[in-house]
C-alpha positions as CSV (number, residue, x, y, z in Angstrom):
1,M,0.0,0.0,0.0
2,A,2.9,2.3,0.7
3,L,4.3,1.7,-2.8
4,V,0.8,2.4,-4.3
5,L,0.6,5.7,-2.4
6,A,4.1,6.7,-3.3
7,F,3.3,6.0,-7.0
8,A,0.1,8.0,-6.7
9,G,2.0,10.9,-5.2
10,A,4.6,10.8,-8.1
11,V,1.8,10.7,-10.7
12,T,0.1,13.7,-8.9
13,L,3.4,15.7,-9.0
14,F,4.1,14.7,-12.6
15,L,0.6,15.8,-13.8
16,F,0.8,19.0,-11.7
17,Q,4.0,20.0,-13.5
18,K,2.5,19.2,-16.9
19,I,-0.5,21.4,-16.1
20,A,1.7,24.1,-14.7
21,S,3.8,24.1,-17.9
22,R,0.6,25.0,-19.8
23,L,0.2,28.1,-17.7
24,Y,3.7,29.4,-16.9
25,D,7.2,29.2,-18.3
26,D,9.5,26.3,-17.3
27,R,11.1,28.1,-14.4
28,V,7.9,29.2,-12.8
29,S,6.2,25.8,-13.3
30,Q,9.2,24.0,-11.8
31,I,9.2,26.3,-8.7
32,R,5.5,25.7,-8.1
33,S,6.0,22.0,-8.5
34,L,8.8,21.9,-6.1
35,I,6.7,23.8,-3.5
36,L,3.9,21.3,-3.9
37,F,6.4,18.4,-3.5
38,G,7.9,20.1,-0.4
39,I,4.5,20.3,1.2
40,L,3.3,16.8,0.2
41,V,6.5,15.0,1.2
42,V,6.2,16.2,4.9
43,L,2.4,16.1,5.2
44,P,1.3,13.0,7.1
45,Y,-2.1,12.8,5.3
46,T,-0.3,11.5,2.2
47,W,0.4,8.2,3.9
48,W,-2.2,8.0,6.7
49,Y,-5.0,8.0,4.1
50,A,-5.6,6.8,0.5
51,D,-6.6,10.2,-0.8
52,L,-3.5,10.5,-2.9
53,I,-5.0,7.8,-5.2
54,T,-8.1,9.9,-5.7
55,L,-6.0,13.0,-6.2
56,A,-3.9,11.4,-8.9
57,L,-7.0,10.3,-10.8
58,M,-8.4,13.7,-10.4
59,M,-5.3,15.3,-11.8
60,A,-5.4,12.9,-14.7
61,G,-8.9,14.0,-15.4
62,I,-8.0,17.6,-15.3
63,W,-5.0,17.1,-17.6
64,S,-7.1,15.1,-20.1
65,I,-9.8,17.8,-20.1
66,L,-7.2,20.5,-20.8
67,E,-5.8,18.4,-23.6
68,K,-9.4,17.8,-24.9
69,K,-9.0,14.1,-24.6
70,D,-12.6,13.6,-23.3
71,K,-12.7,9.8,-23.5
72,F,-9.7,9.5,-21.3
73,A,-11.0,12.3,-19.0
74,G,-14.3,10.4,-18.6
75,L,-12.4,7.2,-17.7
76,W,-10.1,8.9,-15.1
77,I,-13.0,10.8,-13.5
78,G,-15.1,7.6,-13.4
79,L,-12.3,5.7,-11.7
80,G,-11.7,8.6,-9.4
81,M,-15.3,8.6,-8.3
82,L,-15.0,4.9,-7.5
83,A,-12.2,5.8,-5.1
84,K,-14.0,8.8,-3.7
85,W,-16.8,10.9,-5.1
86,F,-14.8,14.2,-5.3
87,P,-13.6,14.0,-9.0
88,V,-17.3,14.6,-10.0
89,F,-16.5,18.3,-9.2
90,L,-14.5,18.5,-12.5
91,L,-17.8,18.2,-14.4
92,P,-19.9,21.2,-13.3
93,A,-16.8,23.3,-13.5
94,L,-17.0,22.8,-17.3
95,I,-20.0,25.2,-17.5
96,R,-19.1,28.0,-20.0
97,Q,-15.9,26.1,-20.8
98,R,-17.3,23.4,-23.1
99,S,-20.5,22.9,-25.0
100,L,-23.4,21.0,-23.4
101,K,-22.8,18.2,-25.8
102,N,-19.2,17.8,-24.7
103,I,-20.1,17.9,-21.0
104,F,-22.9,15.3,-21.6
105,Q,-20.5,13.0,-23.4
106,L,-17.8,13.3,-20.7
107,T,-20.3,12.8,-17.9
108,S,-21.8,9.8,-19.6
109,I,-18.4,8.1,-19.9
110,A,-17.7,8.7,-16.2
111,L,-21.1,7.5,-15.0
112,V,-20.9,4.3,-17.2
113,V,-17.6,3.4,-15.5
114,V,-19.1,3.9,-12.1
115,L,-22.4,2.1,-12.9
116,I,-20.6,-0.9,-14.4
117,V,-18.4,-1.4,-11.3
118,F,-21.3,-0.9,-8.9
119,A,-23.4,-3.3,-10.9
120,I,-20.8,-6.0,-10.6
121,L,-20.4,-5.4,-6.9
122,Y,-24.2,-5.5,-6.4
123,V,-24.4,-8.9,-8.1
124,V,-21.6,-10.2,-5.9
125,S,-22.9,-8.7,-2.7
126,P,-26.1,-6.6,-2.9
127,E,-26.4,-6.1,0.9
128,M,-22.9,-4.7,1.4
129,T,-23.0,-2.7,-1.9
130,T,-26.2,-1.0,-0.8
131,A,-24.7,-0.3,2.7
132,S,-21.7,1.3,1.2
133,L,-23.9,3.7,-0.8
134,M,-26.1,4.5,2.2
135,A,-23.3,5.0,4.7
136,Q,-22.3,8.5,3.6
137,P,-25.7,10.2,3.5
138,A,-26.5,8.7,7.0
139,R,-23.4,10.2,8.6
140,S,-23.7,12.9,11.3
141,S,-21.8,16.2,11.0
142,W,-18.2,16.6,12.0
143,Q,-15.5,19.3,12.1
144,T,-17.6,22.0,10.3
145,I,-19.8,25.0,11.2
146,W,-22.8,22.7,10.8
147,A,-21.2,20.3,13.3
148,L,-20.8,23.1,15.8
149,M,-24.5,23.9,15.4
150,D,-25.3,20.3,16.0
151,R,-22.9,20.0,19.0
152,N,-21.0,17.2,17.3
153,L,-17.4,17.9,18.5
154,T,-15.7,14.9,17.1
155,T,-13.7,13.7,14.1
156,G,-15.1,11.9,11.0
157,A,-14.3,8.5,12.3
158,Y,-17.6,6.9,13.3
159,L,-17.5,3.1,12.8
160,T,-15.2,0.5,14.2
161,T,-13.8,-2.3,12.0
162,E,-16.4,-4.7,13.4
163,Q,-19.2,-2.3,12.7
164,R,-18.1,-1.9,9.1
165,L,-18.8,-5.6,8.5
166,D,-22.4,-5.2,9.6
167,P,-24.5,-3.5,6.8
168,V,-27.2,-2.6,9.3
169,Q,-24.8,-0.1,11.0
170,S,-24.5,1.9,7.7
171,T,-27.8,3.8,8.3
172,I,-27.7,4.2,12.1
173,P,-26.7,7.8,13.1
174,T,-24.0,7.8,15.8
175,R,-24.3,11.5,16.9
176,N,-26.7,14.4,17.2
177,P,-29.1,14.9,14.3
178,P,-28.6,18.0,12.1
179,V,-30.2,21.3,13.2
180,V,-30.3,22.4,9.6
181,P,-30.7,19.3,7.3
182,P,-28.1,19.2,4.5
183,L,-30.9,18.5,1.9
184,L,-32.5,21.8,2.8
185,T,-29.3,23.8,2.1
186,L,-28.2,21.8,-0.9
187,P,-30.5,23.6,-3.5
188,I,-29.3,26.9,-2.2
189,F,-25.6,26.1,-2.7
190,C,-26.3,24.5,-6.0
191,G,-28.2,27.7,-7.1
192,I,-25.3,29.9,-6.0
193,G,-22.8,27.7,-7.9
194,I,-24.8,27.8,-11.1
195,I,-25.1,31.6,-10.9
196,L,-21.4,32.1,-10.2
197,L,-20.2,29.7,-12.9
198,A,-22.6,31.1,-15.5
199,Q,-21.0,34.5,-15.0
200,Q,-17.6,33.2,-16.0
201,S,-17.2,34.4,-19.6
202,Q,-13.6,33.6,-20.4
203,T,-12.6,30.2,-21.7
204,S,-9.1,29.2,-20.7
205,D,-7.1,26.7,-18.6
206,F,-7.0,29.2,-15.8
207,N,-10.7,29.7,-15.7
208,Y,-11.4,26.0,-15.7
209,L,-9.0,25.4,-12.8
210,M,-10.5,28.3,-10.9
211,N,-14.0,27.0,-11.6
212,I,-13.0,23.7,-10.0
213,G,-11.9,25.7,-7.0
214,V,-15.2,27.5,-6.8
215,V,-17.2,24.2,-7.0
216,W,-14.9,22.7,-4.3
217,I,-15.3,25.6,-1.9
218,L,-19.1,25.7,-2.3
219,F,-19.2,21.9,-1.6
220,L,-17.0,22.4,1.5
221,L,-19.1,25.2,2.8
222,W,-22.2,23.1,2.3
223,S,-20.8,19.8,3.5
224,P,-21.8,18.7,7.0
225,G,-18.3,17.2,7.4
226,W,-14.7,18.1,6.9
227,S,-11.8,15.6,7.0
228,S,-8.3,17.0,7.5
229,Q,-6.8,15.0,4.5
230,W,-9.2,16.9,2.1
231,V,-6.6,19.7,2.1
232,L,-4.7,17.5,-0.4
233,Y,-7.4,18.4,-3.1
234,I,-7.1,22.1,-2.5
235,L,-3.3,22.6,-2.5
236,P,-2.8,21.9,-6.3
237,L,-5.5,24.4,-7.2
238,L,-4.1,27.1,-5.0
239,L,-0.6,26.7,-6.3
240,L,-1.7,26.5,-10.0
241,T,-4.0,29.5,-10.1
242,L,-3.0,32.1,-7.6
243,P,0.0,34.4,-7.6
244,L,2.9,32.4,-6.1
245,S,3.2,34.3,-2.8
246,T,-0.6,34.2,-2.2
247,G,-0.9,30.5,-3.2
248,V,2.0,29.5,-0.9
249,L,0.7,31.6,2.0
250,L,-2.8,30.1,1.8
251,S,-1.4,26.6,1.4
252,L,0.8,26.8,4.4
253,L,-1.9,28.4,6.6
254,L,-4.4,25.8,5.6
255,V,-2.0,23.0,6.2
256,T,-1.0,24.5,9.6
257,I,-4.6,24.8,10.7
258,N,-5.4,21.2,9.7
259,L,-2.3,19.8,11.5
260,I,-3.2,21.7,14.7
261,E,-6.8,20.4,14.4
262,F,-5.7,16.8,13.7
263,P,-3.7,15.1,14.9
264,F,-2.4,17.6,17.5
265,L,-5.6,18.7,19.3
266,L,-8.3,16.3,18.3
267,G,-5.8,13.5,18.5
268,R,-5.2,14.5,22.2
269,N,-9.0,14.7,22.9
270,V,-9.4,18.5,22.9
271,P,-12.7,18.8,21.1
272,A,-13.3,22.4,22.4
273,S,-10.6,23.5,20.0
274,L,-13.0,23.1,17.1
275,W,-14.9,26.3,18.3
276,V,-11.8,28.2,17.3
277,L,-10.3,26.2,14.4
278,V,-13.4,25.5,12.4
279,P,-14.4,29.3,12.1
280,I,-10.8,30.1,11.1
281,R,-10.8,27.4,8.4
282,T,-14.2,28.4,7.2
283,L,-13.1,32.0,6.9
284,M,-10.1,30.8,4.8
285,L,-12.4,28.9,2.5
286,I,-14.5,32.0,1.9
287,I,-11.3,34.0,1.2
288,M,-10.3,31.4,-1.4
289,L,-13.7,31.5,-3.0
290,I,-13.5,35.3,-3.3
291,L,-10.0,35.1,-4.8
292,W,-11.1,32.5,-7.4
293,L,-14.1,34.6,-8.3
294,M,-11.9,37.8,-8.7
295,M,-8.8,36.4,-10.3
296,P,-10.2,36.1,-13.9
297,K,-10.3,39.9,-14.1
298,Y,-6.6,40.1,-13.5
299,I,-5.3,37.1,-15.4
300,P,-4.0,39.2,-18.4
301,E,-1.9,41.4,-16.1
302,Q,-0.8,38.8,-13.6
303,F,0.1,35.9,-15.9
304,Q,2.1,36.5,-19.0
305,H,2.6,32.8,-20.0
306,T,-1.0,31.7,-20.2
307,R,-1.8,29.7,-23.3
């Protein structure tokens, strides 16, 4: 597993540099790649969790979309969604970047890959396959503003190994119910996302990458939960799209806040720290959203090597 994660990290860095070379000259793209490498190589989330695999597939999807290799993009996104659902965010970010026909084709390929694998799993074990799909929507909130409202001052770990083998456990809430149901706020955040993405008039690599960032942040602001390793998905976008000093500053601040949160404080059973750390992280996410919405206006001045 360590070798698989190391390979996924190498693929992530390789694809990051390929994407960066589309946006900047060789020197700048190498500097940004080295900064990402420096962060990832010391970040424990890269070997504590399997998210590097999803991130590598997500980066492969982004690279294929930028290269207009839609069939490969659909394949990588579909495989990424099987690892974790997050690569689906690459699809709505295509609004105003591609025609509806292209978006439909790419989405169809990704969904076919997902449906084929889940169909096979369902034939082999219908009970456990259904439980795996039901487990996420049934989870209580954790490590977010919503979790503070619900008084759920815990991490996202909610089932023991033994409980995971029992499909009945997948739909049993383990903490306080939501004060504000996620399904109630979902249409609001989706509507905001559609409005924001529809206003993006420029078609470029930068705009697409920033659109991914916008979709990501809206999801994180809506999501009832936050896991510290999810910072891995944000770092490449920050270092690819923002001015170098801004991207590095936000990356280091976000990583620092997450490490203080977990493992240092939550790992030592200090749940009250969430009352401070969660608002700080939420504020940072809002700042990132504002920057990604404002940056397209300044791209011609800030970046001279955009293709």
